N, C-alpha and C positions, 0 to 999 in steps of 0.2 A: 149267425152274422159274424164278420170279423170285426176286430177292434179298429178304431179309428186311427190312422196314423197320427205321430206325434207331430205337433204344430213347430215347425222352425221358428226360433225366437232370434233376432237380432238386438243386442243390448248396447245402447249407447250410454257412456258414463260407466266408470269403473272406480268409483270413489266408496265413501261409506256406504251408501244405498246400492248401487249397483253390484259392488262385489259382493257384498256380504248378505244383504236382505234378498236381492233378486237372484242373483247367480247362485252363490253356496247355500242361501236360506230354503230355495225352492226349485229353481229352474233345473239344475243340474242333476237332480234325482226325482223329479215328477215324471211320471208315466206319459203324460200327456202332452209332453214339451220337449224340444231339442234345443239347446243352446249351440246354434250353428255359427254366430257372428258376433265379433265384439269390436267397440271402437272407444278410443279415448283421445283427449287432448294431447297426451304424451305417447309416443311410439312405443317408448319402452313399457308403459301399463297396460297397452294394448296387446304386446307381445307376450307379456306376462300372463295376461289371462287366456289367452290362445291357448298357451301351454299348459296351464292349470286346468282349464275346462274342456280342452279338446274342440275349440272354435276356431274359426278364421279371423285373423286381424286385420282391420280396416284403420288406416291413417285417417281417412276422410268419412264422416258419417253418411255423406250423402251416396257415396258406393255401397256402404252397408245396407241403405234402404233399397238400392236398386239390385241386391243380390235376388236371384230368383228362387233361393231357398228360404230366405227369409218371408214368413207369413205374418209375423207379428213384430213390431218395433216397441221395445220398452226404452223409455227415455228417463234416463236417471242422471240428469246433468244440472247445473246451475238454472235457476228460475227464468233467466232471460233468454234461454235457448229453447225453452219449450213450445213457445208459437211457432219459429220458423221449421224445428224438427216435425212438429204434428202436421203443418200444412204438408210438407214433404212426402210424410208416410202416407196421409191420405191420398195425396195426388196419385201415389203409387200403388194405391188400392191394398194397403196393408193395415191390417189391424193396429190399435194402438193404446199402449199403457203409458201414462205420464206420471211423473212423480207429483207429490204435494209440494207446494200449492200448483194447482192446476196451471196457472200463469201469473203476470205481474199485474194485470188488469182486467177489469170485466169487459172489456172491448175485445180483448184478446181471447177470453174464454167463448165468447159469441162466435168469432171467427174459426177459433178451433172446432166447435160443435158443429157448424154450419158446412165445414170442410168434410168432418166426418160423415153427417147426414148424406150429403150430395156423394160421397163415394161409396156409400153404403156399406161401410165398415164400422167396427166396433170401436168406440173410445170410452175408456174407463181410466179413472184416476187411483192411484196407489195410497189410498186412506188406511194403511194397514192396521192402524192403532184401533180401528173399529173391532178386529178380531183379537186384542188383548185380552186374556182371562180374566183379568180384574175388571174390564168393562163389561166383559159378557156376563160375569156373576152379578155386577150391579143392575144390568138388565133383566135378569132372571128375577131378582129379588123385586125389582119393581114391577114385572109382569105378573108376577105372584100375587100381587098385592099386599105384600108383608109389611110395606111401611106406608100404604095407603096412597093417596093423591100427592104426587111429586109437586112442590109448589117452589122449589129453591134448589140449584146446583151450582155448587162450586168446585172448580177444579184448578190445579196447579201441576207446573213442571219446575223443579229447582234444580238446575244444572251449576256446574262447578268451574265452568272457565268459557272461554272464547271457543267459537266452532273450528276444530282442528280437522286435518285429513286424517285418513284410516292409518292405524298401525299396523305392525306385522301380526296377522292372524285374527285382528278383531278391529271394529269401527270405532271412529272418534278416540283413538289412543296415539296416534301420531305427535310428533313433536312442533311439526309445522302448522301454521294458522291456514284454513283454507280462505285464502284471500277474498274470493267472489264474495263469501258471506259475510262480510264486513264493509261492504260497499253498498250505496244506492243503486248503482247501474245492475248489479248483481241481484237487486231485490233481496238485500241481507237484512240483518237485524231480527230480533226474536220473534217479532210478529209476523214476518215472513216465514222464517226458519221453523220456529217450533209451533207457534200458536195455531196453524192449520189443523194440528192432530186434536186439539182441545175443542176448537170451533167446529170441527166436524162431528164429534162426539155430541155436542149440544144440538146441532142441526138433527142428528139422526136421533137423538134422545127425544126433542121435544117435535120432532117430525114435520119440520120445515123451518124456513125463513123466521128470522126476529121481526117486531114491529119497528125496533130501533136499537141504535148503538151507540155506546160513549164508550170513551178510552183515555186514559192518561198514560204516559211515557216518560221514561228518564235515560238519558244520553249522558254518559261521562265526557269531561271536558277532552278535546282531541279525538274522541270517537265521531264518526259522520253516522252511525246508526246505534238506536236504542237496545240497550242491554235489560230494560224492563218494561214491561207491560202489563196492565192491568184494563181488561175489557169488560164492560156490563152490556147485558141483552135484557130486554123484555120480551116475551114470547106470546102469541095468542093464548087465550085462557088464563092468563096471570102468572104463568111461569116467568121465574128471574133466575138470571144465569150471570155468573162471574167467573173469569177466567185470569191466571196470572202466570206469568213466566219470568223466572229469574236467571239470568246469564251466568252471574257469580253470586250463589248461595251460600252462605257459610254454616246455615242449619236446615232442618227440614220443616216445613209446614205442611198440614195434611194435603195430600194428593187430591182426595176427593172428600166433600161433604155434600151429602144428597138428602135432603130434608122433605120429607111427607108429613101428611096430617095424623100420621099415626106411627111414626118412627123415623129413625136416621140412621143413613150409613156414612160410615167415617173410613175412609182409605187413609191410614197414618203414614204409608209410604206406597211403592207402586207393586208390592208383593203382598198386602194383607187388606183385610176388609172387617169392620167391626159393625153389627147390626144392632141397634139399639131400639127397643121397643117397651113402653112403658109396662110396668108390672112383671116383666120377664127377665131372666139373666141375658146379657148380651151373648149373640152368637158370633164365634170368632173364625174366621176364615184365614189361613196362614198358609205362606209357602207357595203361592201362586208363581207358576212359572212367567220367565221372561221371554216376551217374543223374539224371535230372529227372522225366520221365515215367514211364510204366510200362504200356506198351501189352500188354505179355505178360500183367499181372494183368487188365485189361479184356479181352482176348482169351478168356481163360479165363472169365471172369465171362459172357460173352456166352453160350458153350455152355453153361453153368450155367443160364441163364435161359431159353435157346431150346431147349435139347437135353436137359436134366436131367442135366448132366455134373456131377461133384462141384465145389463152388465152388473158387476158385484159392487160396484160403486157408479151410481148415477152421475155423468158428469155434470148435471143440472144442479145437484147438491154442491159440488166442489165450486161452480160458478158462484153460488150463494155465498159460499166461505171466501172466495176471494173479494166479493163486494164487501163482506163485513170487514176484512182486513182494510181494503181502502177506507171505508167509513171510520174505522177505529184511528187511522192517519188523521184524516180529516178533523174528527173529533179533538185528537190531542193537539193538534195545531191551533185549535180554536179554545183551548182552556177546558176540554173535556166537556163540551157542550154535546147534548143527544142529537144525534142524527137518525131523521126518519129512515127507515130501510125501504129501498126501491132499487130495481135492476134492470 
């Protein structure tokens, strides 16, 4: 039996995620994919990527989708562009990967899923942090029963400043602000930018949607989007969840605290775990690698496209995440009132 030909990929968006996480991180070295086309809002960036990755540059993303060599469209753009690009890709019968958050609203996620279903194409969302070594280690400890039944999960991300463009050779190290990420039109603010990673962890860990959502946010004078969010969720079975995101933190609070009825997992930073159980010395895990690419996601996507396997991230999970974000904003506007989950 001959090996399947690589899937031709068209990548729209060449910023922090598109260039470094998708292209350099996985697509240009994965045997099942060939990056054949790239597109960016700036002509210079598209041409630089075409030279770097050996792909064809497009000034117009619509032309990229129409390229017959493109079988899979990867959308790594500002959030407000996810819907129109997904609809266009589905209409062209191309498989689709869209960056997190899936869309700006629950209504948009429903439209995107319906379009993919009607076209018979695979749609998945790049919730790559599911494959972080730290999170995978936490799952292993929980599934082994080492801390008993989990009843509370606390997760944080502590950032050091406003969202910036990519630098030379690495993401999030440029000197210019990513302007769209600090506007409401672009669905900016830390709740849309950063919390989708944490929300997806909670959905994945607890096995589905919460019963309710409450949140508080803080916005600096002169800003139009929040720099801090604290989201609380209650899950079926009594699970409690809290996530926090700081845009400008001056010190580190624990990234993870997972409480079970027979022990606790503490992630004091993003590269370590301490596992505490009564009557035994702590188990320490150190030097966990930082995630850049995500081969496991693209492995699963290849099986979904070629064998009909489930997508590596079910878009219905990501639609739940978008709904949680909507309810978090609604709760924050009402002073933190609890919002019953529905979708």
